C-alpha positions, 0 to 999 in steps of 0.5 A: 611843438608850436609854430611860434616860439616865445623868442619869435614874439619877443623879437616881434614886440622888441622886448622880453616877455614879463613873467605873467606874459610868459606864463600866458604865452603857451596857452594863448599860442596853443589856442590861436594855433588850434583855432587856425588848424580848425579853420584849415580843416584839421590840417596841421601848421607844423611838420606832419608825417604822411597819413591817410584820410577818407573822403566821399566819392562821386566827384570828378573834382574831389575836395580834400583837406589841405595837404602836400605830397599826395602819394596815393589815391585808393578806392575802398569798400564799406569795410575800408578794404582797398578794392583799387589803387588809382594810377597816378596818371589817372588823376591830378592834384590841384591847384597844379602850380601850388605846393598846397593841394586842396583837390584831386581831379580824376581824369576819367570822369567821376570817382566811384560814388560812396561814403568814405570810399576814397582813401588819400595818403598825403602829408596833411599839413601846410608846413611844406608851403613856406609862403602860406606858412609865413602868412600863418605865422605872421597872423599868429604873431599879430594875434599874440602881439595884440593880446600881450602888448596892447592894453587897449584890446580890453574894455572894462565895465563896472556896475555897482561894484561888479566889474567885467573885462572883455577882449575886443575884436583886435585879435580876431582882426589879426587873423583876417589876413588868412581869409584870402587863403582859407574860408573862415 
């Protein structure tokens, strides 16, 4: 299920989509949402179930994929067998005053060094952070609006009967508002 629906876009542009626009909507919307999810390191923009991901140890401030509701941090060996569960009093999920978390700060120094030896269980999605979710949804709608309702986002070139049509950077510009949240 996509974060933005056709009715959201129709409300934004103030009219119903044409048949061609409606047919293109699903593909363009999925592409834009997929791009944004790659930018935020594979975390979803939609509601997600709890899942586990492996991270490299050796850090006191362990960078993790954007997530909410971190429920456990475990140390695993080379065979991904859990060797220790980190007590919740031994780490802080940061940024502390934000809903969306991107780091685990281990209070006792560095986490054990290793490749894929820290197992974090959380909801790897931005969905629970409504402020960020609204910014992402607005960026998607801006991109869709520039693709669907603005014919000036195309430039044409014709040479001896052969013509090519290009999209301008307007759609990419619509996603720039995400740069302050996620490094693009």
